Every structure is written in C-alpha cells, then in structure tokens.
C-alpha positions as a printed Julia matrix, in Angstrom:
587×3 Matrix{Float64}:
  29.81  -28.11    3.49
  30.32  -31.02    1.09
  33.06  -30.89   -1.53
  32.38  -30.29   -5.2
  33.19  -33.96   -5.83
  30.35  -35.11   -3.59
  27.96  -32.58   -5.12
  28.84  -33.91   -8.56
  28.51  -37.61   -7.75
  26.0   -38.11   -4.94
  22.87  -37.6    -7.08
  23.69  -38.98  -10.55
  20.11  -38.57  -11.78
  20.38  -34.78  -11.38
  23.12  -34.51  -14.02
  25.09  -32.01  -11.92
  28.42  -32.27  -13.81
  26.91  -31.26  -17.15
  25.06  -28.39  -15.54
  28.2   -27.18  -13.78
  30.09  -27.13  -17.07
  27.5   -24.75  -18.51
  27.88  -22.4   -15.52
  31.64  -21.9   -15.62
  31.46  -19.16  -18.28
  28.01  -17.77  -17.51
  29.28  -14.55  -15.87
  31.04  -11.89  -17.95
  32.74   -8.94  -16.26
  33.24   -5.56  -17.93
  36.6    -5.25  -19.74
  39.34   -3.76  -17.61
  37.58   -4.41  -14.31
  39.85   -7.23  -13.11
  42.61   -4.88  -11.91
  40.09   -2.81   -9.95
  38.81   -5.93   -8.21
  42.2    -7.36   -7.34
  42.64   -5.46   -4.07
  39.47   -7.04   -2.64
  39.97  -10.62   -3.8
  41.49  -11.67   -0.48
  38.35  -10.55    1.38
  36.15  -12.29   -1.19
  38.14  -15.51   -0.91
  37.9   -15.37    2.87
  34.13  -14.89    2.69
  33.74  -17.75    0.21
  35.77  -20.05    2.44
  33.69  -18.86    5.39
  30.51  -19.95    3.62
  31.85  -23.42    2.82
  33.35  -23.94    6.28
  30.56  -22.23    8.25
  33.18  -19.82    9.6
  31.59  -16.43   10.44
  34.86  -14.56   11.01
  34.76  -13.03    7.51
  31.82  -10.85    8.62
  32.58  -10.06   12.26
  35.3   -10.37   14.86
  32.83  -10.15   17.77
  32.21  -13.59   19.35
  28.53  -12.89   20.09
  27.87  -11.78   16.5
  29.81  -14.74   15.15
  27.58  -17.12   17.1
  24.49  -15.58   15.53
  25.96  -15.65   12.01
  27.01  -19.29   12.4
  23.36  -20.11   13.06
  22.28  -18.42    9.81
  24.35  -20.25    7.23
  22.05  -23.23    6.72
  21.04  -22.0     3.26
  24.38  -23.26    1.94
  23.13  -26.81    2.61
  19.54  -26.3     1.49
  20.07  -27.67   -2.07
  21.41  -30.88   -0.54
  18.43  -31.14    1.81
  16.04  -30.6    -1.09
  17.85  -33.16   -3.23
  17.15  -35.71   -0.5
  13.52  -34.54   -0.28
  12.65  -34.81   -4.0
  10.54  -37.95   -3.55
   8.54  -36.36   -0.74
   7.96  -33.18   -2.75
   6.81  -35.02   -5.86
   4.61  -37.48   -3.98
   2.91  -34.7    -2.0
   2.3   -32.59   -5.1
   0.88  -35.53   -7.05
  -1.61  -36.24   -4.26
  -2.79  -32.64   -4.33
  -3.16  -32.69   -8.11
  -5.04  -36.0    -8.01
  -7.14  -34.9    -5.03
  -9.37  -32.54   -7.02
  -7.7   -29.26   -6.09
  -7.9   -26.68   -8.87
  -6.16  -23.75   -7.12
  -3.22  -23.14   -4.81
  -3.12  -19.9    -2.78
   0.17  -19.11   -1.08
  -0.14  -16.9     2.0
   3.28  -15.44    2.74
   5.4   -12.33    3.04
   8.91  -11.31    1.97
  11.38  -13.91    0.79
   9.09  -16.82    1.64
   6.6   -15.71   -1.01
   8.73  -13.9    -3.6
  10.71  -16.99   -4.65
   7.54  -18.98   -5.49
   6.18  -15.99   -7.4
   9.42  -15.85   -9.43
   9.15  -19.58  -10.16
   5.57  -19.1   -11.33
   6.44  -16.12  -13.52
   9.57  -17.64  -15.1
   8.84  -21.38  -15.32
   5.05  -21.31  -15.04
   2.42  -23.83  -14.0
   2.6   -27.14  -15.87
  -0.45  -28.1   -17.97
  -3.07  -29.92  -15.93
  -1.77  -28.68  -12.56
  -3.69  -26.39  -10.16
  -3.6   -22.66  -10.79
  -1.15  -20.83   -8.51
  -1.88  -17.56   -6.71
   0.48  -15.67   -4.4
  -1.06  -13.32   -1.83
   1.3   -11.09    0.15
  -0.9    -8.05    0.7
  -3.3    -6.87    3.37
  -5.14   -4.57    0.97
  -8.84   -5.56    0.99
  -9.01   -5.43   -2.82
  -5.99   -7.73   -3.1
  -7.54  -10.22   -0.67
 -10.77  -10.22   -2.67
  -8.85  -10.71   -5.92
  -7.4   -13.96   -4.53
 -10.84  -15.52   -4.1
 -11.02  -19.02   -5.58
 -13.53  -21.89   -5.13
 -12.8   -22.69   -1.47
 -13.8   -26.34   -1.66
 -11.21  -26.93   -4.42
  -8.43  -24.68   -3.07
  -5.32  -25.57   -1.08
  -3.98  -22.76    1.12
  -0.25  -22.8     1.86
   0.78  -20.71    4.88
   4.48  -19.85    4.63
   5.98  -18.2     7.71
   9.43  -18.81    9.18
   8.53  -17.41   12.59
   4.95  -18.63   12.5
   3.77  -15.36   14.04
   3.85  -12.99   11.05
   0.65  -10.98   11.19
  -0.09  -10.89    7.44
  -0.22  -14.63    6.62
  -1.96  -15.39    9.91
  -4.65  -12.79    9.21
  -5.08  -14.12    5.68
  -5.31  -17.69    6.96
  -8.11  -16.68    9.35
  -9.96  -15.07    6.44
  -9.74  -18.14    4.2
 -10.58  -20.56    6.99
 -13.83  -18.64    7.46
 -14.47  -18.8     3.71
 -14.13  -22.6     3.9
 -16.46  -22.81    6.89
 -19.0   -20.49    5.25
 -18.89  -22.72    2.16
 -19.82  -25.7     4.3
 -16.42  -27.44    4.17
 -16.44  -29.4     7.42
 -12.81  -30.61    7.22
 -11.36  -27.18    6.59
  -7.89  -28.2     7.85
  -7.55  -30.61    4.92
  -7.25  -27.47    2.79
  -4.26  -26.07    4.7
  -0.54  -26.79    4.52
   2.11  -25.06    6.64
   5.75  -24.28    5.86
   7.57  -23.02    8.94
  10.46  -23.62   11.35
  10.36  -26.28   14.03
   8.41  -25.58   17.25
   6.88  -22.32   16.04
   3.35  -21.37   16.94
   2.32  -22.23   13.37
   3.96  -25.65   13.66
   2.08  -26.38   16.89
  -1.21  -25.06   15.53
  -0.92  -26.96   12.25
  -0.39  -30.24   14.08
  -3.08  -29.59   16.69
  -5.64  -28.68   14.03
  -4.56  -31.52   11.71
  -3.45  -29.58    8.65
  -3.05  -31.73    5.56
   0.73  -31.49    5.9
   3.5   -29.56    7.65
   6.91  -28.91    6.1
   9.56  -28.04    8.69
  12.41  -25.92    7.39
  15.79  -25.8     9.18
  15.81  -22.83   11.53
  19.26  -21.74   10.34
  17.87  -20.7     6.94
  16.73  -17.06    6.84
  13.65  -15.99    4.91
  15.46  -14.16    2.14
  17.87  -17.08    1.69
  15.07  -19.67    1.62
  14.33  -19.99   -2.13
  16.01  -23.4    -2.34
  14.34  -24.79    0.77
  10.8   -26.01    1.41
   9.62  -22.37    1.14
  10.46  -22.39   -2.55
  10.36  -26.04   -3.52
   6.95  -27.0    -2.07
   5.19  -24.35   -4.22
   7.37  -25.35   -7.21
   6.25  -28.96   -6.86
   2.61  -27.89   -6.49
   2.92  -26.05   -9.81
   4.06  -29.27  -11.48
   7.54  -27.89  -12.07
  10.49  -30.24  -12.46
  12.03  -29.79   -9.02
  14.68  -32.33   -9.98
  16.02  -29.88  -12.59
  15.76  -26.81  -10.35
  17.58  -28.54   -7.49
  20.14  -30.03   -9.87
  21.01  -26.55  -11.14
  21.4   -25.25   -7.58
  23.83  -28.07   -6.77
  25.72  -27.29   -9.97
  26.22  -23.66   -8.93
  27.42  -24.78   -5.51
  29.95  -27.04   -7.18
  31.02  -24.36   -9.68
  31.42  -21.76   -6.93
  33.54  -23.87   -4.58
  36.45  -21.69   -3.41
  39.91  -22.68   -4.56
  38.78  -24.21   -7.83
  39.49  -20.92   -9.63
  40.52  -17.36   -8.87
  37.83  -15.21   -7.31
  37.37  -13.18  -10.52
  36.69  -16.41  -12.43
  34.25  -17.84   -9.89
  30.68  -17.49  -11.27
  29.22  -16.48   -7.88
  32.12  -14.98   -5.93
  33.08  -12.68   -8.84
  29.58  -11.2    -8.87
  29.9   -10.45   -5.16
  33.28   -8.87   -5.79
  31.84   -6.51   -8.4
  28.88   -5.62   -6.18
  30.98   -4.9    -3.11
  33.79   -3.03   -4.85
  31.34   -1.07   -6.99
  29.36    0.08   -3.96
  32.54    1.02   -2.15
  33.53    3.24   -5.07
  30.16    4.99   -5.26
  28.39    2.73   -7.76
  25.92    1.56   -5.16
  22.79    1.58   -7.38
  22.89   -1.98   -8.7
  20.49   -1.93  -11.65
  19.11   -5.23  -12.95
  18.31   -5.35  -16.66
  16.27   -8.45  -17.44
  14.0    -9.59  -20.26
  10.32   -9.97  -19.59
  10.8   -13.67  -18.86
  13.07  -12.79  -15.92
  11.46   -9.54  -14.81
  10.04  -11.07  -11.61
  13.48  -12.39  -10.7
  14.63   -8.8   -10.31
  12.17   -8.38   -7.42
  13.71  -11.36   -5.65
  17.22   -9.97   -6.18
  15.98   -6.63   -4.85
  14.74   -8.05   -1.55
  17.83  -10.22   -1.08
  20.34   -7.4    -1.58
  18.39   -4.63    0.16
  17.68   -6.59    3.33
  21.15   -8.13    3.45
  23.31   -5.05    2.84
  21.23   -2.04    3.87
  22.34   -1.36    7.43
  24.65    0.73    9.64
  24.34    3.58    7.15
  25.78    1.51    4.29
  24.42   -0.74    1.61
  23.78   -1.57   -2.01
  20.6    -0.04   -3.45
  19.08   -2.61   -5.83
  17.06   -1.24   -8.74
  14.61   -3.68  -10.31
  11.79   -3.15  -12.79
  12.94    0.31  -13.82
  12.32    0.94  -17.54
  15.41    1.19  -19.72
  16.48    4.61  -20.93
  19.14    6.43  -22.89
  22.5     6.55  -21.04
  21.98   10.26  -20.41
  19.25    9.36  -17.89
  21.72    7.57  -15.64
  24.16    8.98  -13.1
  27.66    7.81  -12.27
  26.36    5.82   -9.3
  25.07    2.94  -11.44
  26.35   -0.61  -11.81
  24.31   -2.67  -14.3
  23.71   -6.42  -14.37
  22.28   -7.63  -17.67
  20.61  -11.07  -17.59
  19.59  -13.13  -20.61
  18.08  -16.59  -21.02
  20.16  -18.68  -23.39
  18.4   -19.31  -26.66
  15.59  -16.83  -25.98
  14.53  -14.61  -28.91
  16.53  -11.41  -29.29
  14.9    -8.26  -27.96
  16.27   -5.69  -30.37
  15.38   -2.59  -28.39
  16.69   -4.0   -25.12
  19.93   -5.24  -26.65
  20.42   -1.86  -28.35
  19.89   -0.06  -25.05
  22.48   -2.27  -23.32
  24.98   -1.65  -26.12
  24.44    2.1   -25.72
  25.07    1.87  -21.96
  28.28   -0.06  -22.58
  29.36    2.42  -25.25
  28.92    5.19  -22.66
  31.59    3.43  -20.57
  29.14    2.43  -17.84
  29.99   -0.91  -16.16
  27.74   -3.79  -17.22
  28.01   -7.36  -15.9
  26.44   -9.95  -18.23
  24.85  -13.15  -16.92
  23.74  -15.97  -19.23
  20.9   -18.01  -17.72
  21.09  -21.48  -19.24
  17.34  -22.19  -19.21
  14.29  -21.35  -17.06
  14.97  -24.23  -14.64
  18.45  -22.76  -14.1
  16.76  -20.34  -11.72
  18.02  -22.87   -9.18
  21.57  -21.85  -10.08
  20.71  -18.14  -10.09
  19.17  -18.25   -6.61
  22.42  -19.82   -5.38
  24.66  -17.44   -7.36
  23.04  -14.31   -5.97
  22.9   -15.61   -2.38
  26.64  -16.35   -2.41
  27.4   -13.06   -4.17
  25.4   -11.05   -1.63
  27.22  -12.68    1.28
  30.58  -11.91   -0.37
  29.58   -8.3    -1.07
  28.62   -7.91    2.58
  32.1    -9.0     3.68
  33.73   -6.5     1.31
  31.55   -3.69    2.67
  32.11   -4.75    6.29
  28.42   -5.59    6.76
  26.75   -8.58    8.42
  24.48   -9.73    5.57
  22.49  -12.14    7.71
  20.71   -9.86   10.18
  17.92   -7.33    9.65
  18.02   -4.94   12.63
  15.65   -2.34   11.19
  12.89   -4.61    9.89
  11.46   -4.88   13.39
  11.05   -1.09   13.65
   8.02   -0.93   11.37
   6.54   -4.1    12.91
   6.78   -2.61   16.41
   5.29    0.68   15.24
   2.38   -1.17   13.61
   1.76   -3.23   16.75
   1.66   -0.08   18.89
  -0.91    1.46   16.57
  -3.06   -1.67   16.59
  -2.86   -1.87   20.39
  -4.17    1.7    20.6
  -6.91    0.8    18.11
  -8.05   -2.11   20.27
  -8.4     0.28   23.2
  -9.86    3.36   21.54
 -11.42    2.07   18.31
  -9.3     4.35   16.13
  -5.74    4.67   14.91
  -3.74    7.49   16.52
  -2.75    9.24   13.29
  -1.24   12.71   13.27
  -3.2    15.54   11.66
  -2.05   16.08    8.04
  -0.07   19.25    7.41
  -1.74   20.07    4.11
  -4.34   18.77    1.69
  -4.36   18.79   -2.09
  -7.54   19.13   -4.11
  -9.77   16.06   -4.22
  -8.85   14.74   -0.79
  -5.11   14.04   -0.73
  -3.75   14.5     2.79
   0.0    15.2     3.03
   2.23   14.59    6.06
   5.99   15.27    6.16
   8.77   13.76    8.22
  10.84   16.18   10.29
  13.78   15.77    7.91
  11.61   16.7     4.91
  10.08   19.63    6.77
  13.53   20.92    7.72
  14.76   20.64    4.12
  11.65   22.41    2.77
  11.28   25.41    5.09
   9.38   27.51    2.57
   7.45   24.82    0.68
   4.95   22.04    1.27
   5.32   18.3     0.91
   4.47   18.45   -2.79
   7.95   19.99   -3.3
   9.66   16.86   -1.95
  11.21   15.86   -5.27
  13.17   19.1    -5.37
  15.38   17.48   -2.71
  16.68   14.82   -5.12
  20.34   15.23   -6.04
  22.99   13.16   -7.77
  23.69   10.05   -5.7
  20.22    9.99   -4.15
  17.51    7.46   -4.95
  13.74    7.85   -5.12
  11.47    5.26   -3.5
   7.76    5.06   -4.31
   5.93    2.98   -1.69
   2.3     2.12   -2.38
  -0.27    0.56   -0.04
  -2.75   -0.06   -2.83
  -4.56   -2.99   -4.38
  -3.98   -4.82   -7.68
  -5.67   -2.26   -9.92
  -4.1    -1.96  -13.38
  -4.96    1.72  -13.74
  -3.38    2.5   -10.37
  -0.29    0.52  -11.34
   0.0     2.44  -14.61
  -0.05    5.76  -12.75
   2.56    4.57  -10.25
   4.92    3.33  -12.95
   4.47    6.54  -14.94
   5.42    8.6   -11.87
   8.48    6.44  -11.26
   9.69    6.78  -14.86
   9.09   10.53  -14.88
  11.13   11.04  -11.7
  14.03    9.04  -13.16
  13.94   10.9   -16.47
  13.72   14.36  -14.92
  16.03   13.97  -11.93
  18.48   11.36  -13.31
  18.36    9.42  -10.05
  17.81    5.73   -9.49
  14.25    4.78   -8.58
  12.71    2.02   -6.46
   9.11    0.89   -6.31
   7.44   -1.36   -3.79
   3.98   -2.45   -2.72
   3.28   -2.4     0.98
   3.31   -4.32    3.19
   5.49   -6.58    1.01
   8.46   -4.21    0.98
   8.47   -3.94    4.8
   9.94   -7.44    4.88
  12.64   -6.71    2.29
  13.66   -3.29    1.01
  12.3    -1.68    4.17
  15.54   -2.68    5.91
  17.56   -0.61    3.41
  15.17    2.35    3.67
  15.77    2.74    7.39
  19.18    1.16    7.92
  21.03    1.94    4.7
  22.58    5.2     3.5
  20.47    8.3     4.09
  20.26    8.98    0.37
  16.63    8.07   -0.19
  13.68   10.37   -0.83
  10.4     8.59   -0.12
   6.8     9.03   -1.23
   4.51    6.69    0.72
   0.94    6.41   -0.57
  -2.11    4.89    1.07
  -5.83    5.12    0.37
  -9.13    4.56    2.14
 -10.48    1.31    0.61
 -13.73    1.39   -1.31
 -14.86   -1.74    0.53
 -13.2    -3.14    3.63
 -12.94   -6.72    4.91
 -13.05   -7.92    8.54
 -10.31  -10.15    9.95
 -11.91  -13.05   11.83
 -10.96  -13.01   15.5
  -9.64   -9.44   15.42
 -11.33   -6.13   16.31
  -9.7    -4.47   13.28
 -10.18   -4.98    9.55
  -7.77   -5.56    6.7
  -8.12   -1.9     5.78
  -7.19   -0.84    9.31
  -4.25   -3.25    9.38
  -2.98   -1.93    6.04
  -3.23    1.69    7.16
  -1.52    0.87   10.47
   1.34   -0.7     8.52
   1.65    2.38    6.29
   1.57    4.8     9.21
   3.92    2.59   11.23
   6.45    2.5     8.42
   6.21    6.27    7.97
   6.94    6.63   11.68
  10.01    4.42   11.19
  11.2     6.64    8.33
  10.7     9.59   10.66
  12.75    7.94   13.4
  15.53    7.19   10.9
  15.72   10.83    9.8
  14.57   10.15    6.24
  13.19   12.73    3.8
   9.67   11.46    3.18
   6.01   12.34    2.78
   2.9    10.27    3.39
   0.1    10.98    0.94
  -3.25    9.47    1.93
  -5.91    9.37   -0.8
  -9.58    9.57    0.05
 -10.1     6.57   -2.26
  -7.95    4.37   -4.52
  -8.8     6.52   -7.53
  -6.36    6.73  -10.49
  -7.37   10.37  -11.0
  -6.27   11.22   -7.45
  -3.0     9.39   -7.98
  -2.44   11.35  -11.2
  -3.17   14.62   -9.41
  -0.62   13.74   -6.73
   1.96   12.87   -9.38
   1.35   16.15  -11.21
   1.81   18.12   -7.99
   5.06   16.32   -7.19
   6.5    16.53  -10.7
   5.8    20.25  -10.9
   8.79   20.68   -8.58
  11.33   18.6   -10.54
C-alpha cells in the first residue's frame, strides 16, 4: 500500500491534502469511551497495519486462511486504480451521453448494485444525463417497473463471478426486449462489469458488448464501491468521479496507521467502537442518518452483516429504522449518527439524538463533508469493518453461509426442471384470505401450544426481528411492511431489520444464518398477479423468486433459526395487513 505522502502528492488535481484535513476531526466518540477502548487498541493497530501491508495475520493464524485473506485485500488499492482510470471513465460516460441513450439500467445484486444506488440517492443524476435505474429483484412486478425505451437504454450487467443467476436472468429478459423492438445490434446496448476470465467476461467479448470493465479479482463484492462496480455507474450518472475518488484517497491518507493513535484515527476508531461495543453486548449497530443519507445505511448494513455475521458471532446492523423515544431501545444498542456538513437542521431528528445521548446511550457522530465525500465514507466503513472483525476474532472477508441459500435455490430449480413444480412442503396452517404459514423446527419447538402467528412472542431482550419480503415495488405494500416493523420495535423493544429478497440473500443473509442465533424471522412471499418468462429457461421470474424464498427458508431451518414463512395468495396490501394484525396480537 502506498504511503500517505504518495496519496497526497501523486494526483495534484484531486486536491487530496485539503480533503484529508477536513476528515481528521470528522469522527466524534462518546465522552468517556476512550478508556473502554484502550484494551483493544493493540488489536486495532495490528489490523490497520495488516491492511496497509497486506498482512492477513491480524485475522487468522492458519496459513490456508491467510492465503485466502491475502487475496481479498485489493479494495485497499481500488481508489488508486480508479484515480488512474478517471480519463477512461469520463470518456466512456461522455460517449454514452452523446450517443442518444436516455436511460441506464443496472442489473446487479448485493454490493455491486447497492453502491451505485447510494450514489444515485445521495448525489443524484446530473442535469442532461441519462436516467438511472437499479434492478436487483426477480419479482415480476419489479422487472416490469424497470421497463424503459429499449432502443435508447444501456444495460449494465454487474457481476463479480459472472454466473449470478439474477443479473443473468435479467440480462436475458432485456436482450429479448431489444430484439422484439427490432434492435439488430442488441449488444451495443450492453456493458459488463466483472472479474477477469469469468463466463460474463468471455460472453461479453464473444458477443461484442459495447464495453467490458474488468475489476481486480482480489476485490470482494461488498468492498467494491470504489472500483469499477461503483465508479462506472457514477460516471454514467454524470457525477464528478474526480471528487468522489479524491475523497476516497483522502480517507486512505487520513487513516494511515501510525499517524495518530487508534482512537484518533477517523476510520480505525470507528472499527474500535464497533468491535468493542459488540463484544460488550452492544451488537445492534443502529445508523441514524438524514434523508439525504438514508440509502447509505443500506450499504453499511450489507457491508457489516456479510463481513461480521459468522461462526455464531457478529454485529447486527440496523438501517432505516424510524427514530423513537429512548424508552423504545434496549441496552444492546450502539448508535452512529451521520450528518452532511452544512445541510439544513432537522429539528425532530436532532432532538431525538439529544434525547438518546441524555439517556446515556452511546452515540458516535460522523460529519460528512459534502455529498461527494461518500468516497471517504465508503473507505472509512470498509476499514472500520475490517478492524472490527479483528477485534471480534472474525475473518471479515469470507461469506461461508451465503452459498447455503444459493445451493438450496438451485436444488429447487433442478427439481422444477424435472417435474414442472417446486417441491414445497405443505403449510402447517392457513390464515383467512389465503395466507399459508410454515414454521421452522426451532419455531415449532419454541411454540408447542401455538401456531406460527405467535412467533413474535419469542422476542426477548437482546434478540432482533428481521422482516424479509419477496415482494415488488408497490408503495402500499411497502407502507404495510414498514408499519409492521415499527410496531414490533415499539412493542417488543428489540432492534429490527428489513430486507427485500433476493437482495438480502447477498448481504444480510450471511448474518441471518451465520451470526448469533438471536434473530426471529418473518419471511413473506406472494403469488404474482402476472408472471414473466425468463428467456432460455423453463421457469419464470415468479418461480425463480419463490424458489429463492423457499430456499432461504430452508437455510434458516438448517441453521436452527426461529422463523416462519408466510405465503400470500396475491401481493395484496389487505392480506399483508391481516398477517401483521395476527402477528402483533401476540406481542
């Protein structure tokens, strides 16, 4: 890893020194916390040095594990690679803008799609640039909602492995839309972002995609925000990638180990607080962010959950949960309050944070210099998560449980190809209106005299509630889901998570199966009103989505989790409300 001096001087046009100066005092720890952190500073320093020297010994003493970790630290160099690629990014994006494209549709999953969505939500699309759409769902309604004029749309397939079923299925769908629209050179409308020598790389070159961006293979998906996976979409939105990359280099320079004590390091100190807090029982890291940064919480969520949720341990990230009076929170919370410098005050939010602090709950404050300083925040949280993993004794670079749900889904789809139906277990009960309920063995054992609708009675202090929805982008459905989440938090005083499937399978799903067995899960699916075929496959998007839901439920079963699967006869808000009422009657 280059020294801070080189980071500060190699790209003078990026103004890295001035940006670094603004980052030195951007992190504010709760008063009195320094003494608590002191016993773990040696581990944090060792992890920080490990990142800069590509030394994996901070996370494992096993030689075989160290070899794997050493091959997953490329994200520490990604800002430098992107700084050298600025001309290519800007030239490519300008050609797309000038080529008559009015829409960009990103087909991705997990970290490779969440970072671009955060950039869109926080920085936005520059005036005069193509509209940007992110599609990371297999729900037929979500696929339909992403329909744009095919002859004026550029489709960006983002897949590290090149074999991920969701973006490949979506790409097949949109290729057919182009062909049906009479676009003879359909490949001119496709761009690939992937690792070298993947199936997607080979296919993109063989079929003459408009362009292929090859990412270094030692950069994992959730650590890929500051690589081509994040910066190609940023450039296509007309964003100033020079500023974003400059901020990321500034955080690297500010976080260099040895320049300051660990508790004064703007990235390492955050990791210290996260790791020590989780070790002392404050493992529900709750992000409080203004509306401008709300989407960034989802990116933090996937980074922390997939990195730390394993071997029965982990930090449970809470993003998007509505603020409440301190009485609604348990003693397992650690809060991180983010604010954009110079943004208008949000009186109610600031008052709520002051009340939490007054209740002696730990709150870390982060000042975000400006929207483009997302580049620094991506870097800060990646370093912090790696440091927290070392403190907890966790390898933050693998994801051993993510494959469980993928394998379960593939088995279901293989059976479907043979029999023409999914091998789904018979529901154990049915609520009025057509809501089929299935329980895991752990839930059934804990509820010997009650049905699945009594699941929430199992929530106790220290637990968390996870609401997992395989549903489309319907506002009324979303309102019902968020109302259920808030009601569970307010009644049970437990931390709550929410995720749309299959997105969460590639992020928080690792924590659900591999982290502490303190989660209580409600997984919801629905028979689509109108399905969509997947070109080249014997199954539809609706079948794929249901297989993913059932496969994940089987993985929760195998992990011994307390969970129910509620399948609705249709994606009807009234049915969702009836399910919520039945569940909340037992809180």
